[in-house]
N, C-alpha and C positions, 0 to 999 in steps of 0.2 A: 795404487796399489800397496801395500807396505812392504817396506824392505827387511827381507829374509836372509839369515845367515842359517846355514848347514855347514855343521863342524864333524867330520867324519863321513868320509866317503868310501866306504869299505864293502865288502859283499851285503851287506844288509842300507846300507847309507845309500849307497848309488842309486839303487832302482826308487828308492823315497825322492832321494833328492832331483831325479830325472823326472819324476812325476810331477813335482813342484814348478821347475822348470819350465816344462812342457805345457803346463796350465797357465802360462803366464808371471809367473812370480819374478821378480828381480831378483835372482839370486845369488849371493855369494858363499862362497864354498872354501875350503880349507881343509887337508889331510895329511898326516904326517908323514905319507909315502907321497910325495909330488906328481907323482905319472897317475894316481889314480881316479883323480877328477876331470881326466883329458876326456871323455866321454861327454861329462855335461860342459865343458868348455865349446864343445862343436854345438850344444844345443844351445847355448845363449848364457849361460851361466859364468861369473867372474870368478878366477881364483886369486885370492889371499895369499900374503907371504906367511902370515901368522894369523892366530886364532883372534889376536885384540885387532887387527886391520880388518879382517872379515866380520866382527863385531860390531866395529865401530858407527855409532849411532843407526842400528838396525834396530826395528820393533819387534824381531823377535828371533830367537836364536835355538836352534835344533842341534842336540848332541847327537851323535851316534858311535860311541867309542867302544873299545873292545873290554875294557874294564872299568875300575871303580880309580885306579889310580892315574889313568889315563883321563877319565873327566875331570878329577880335582885340579890335574895341572892345565888342563886346557882351560875350563871354568877359570882359573886363578889370573889367566892372562883376559880373556874374551869379557867376563863380566863387567870390569872397570869402563869399558868401550860403551857398553851398550846403551840406545838412547834413554830417554826417561822413560818409565811406564813399561818397559820391555817385558816381552812374557819371553822364559825360557823353558825349552821342551825337552828333558832326559828321559 
């Protein structure tokens, strides 16, 4: 199964990410507020310390962030570390 990264586990991102980890995806997560992804960790997701670490070598990255500024800041860190041919879903 592909390595999947989910950046942004707030109000919308948390249930979306929970569905992915429950479906069996190898899910790495990151959130600006580090306590937000706690329920995902209990379900099997792995918390990463920053967007670059979360995205490193991933085949797919999903961002679910609050505004364009947050997306641009997070993507600047994460995109250079994605795997070759990776897909970014925003």
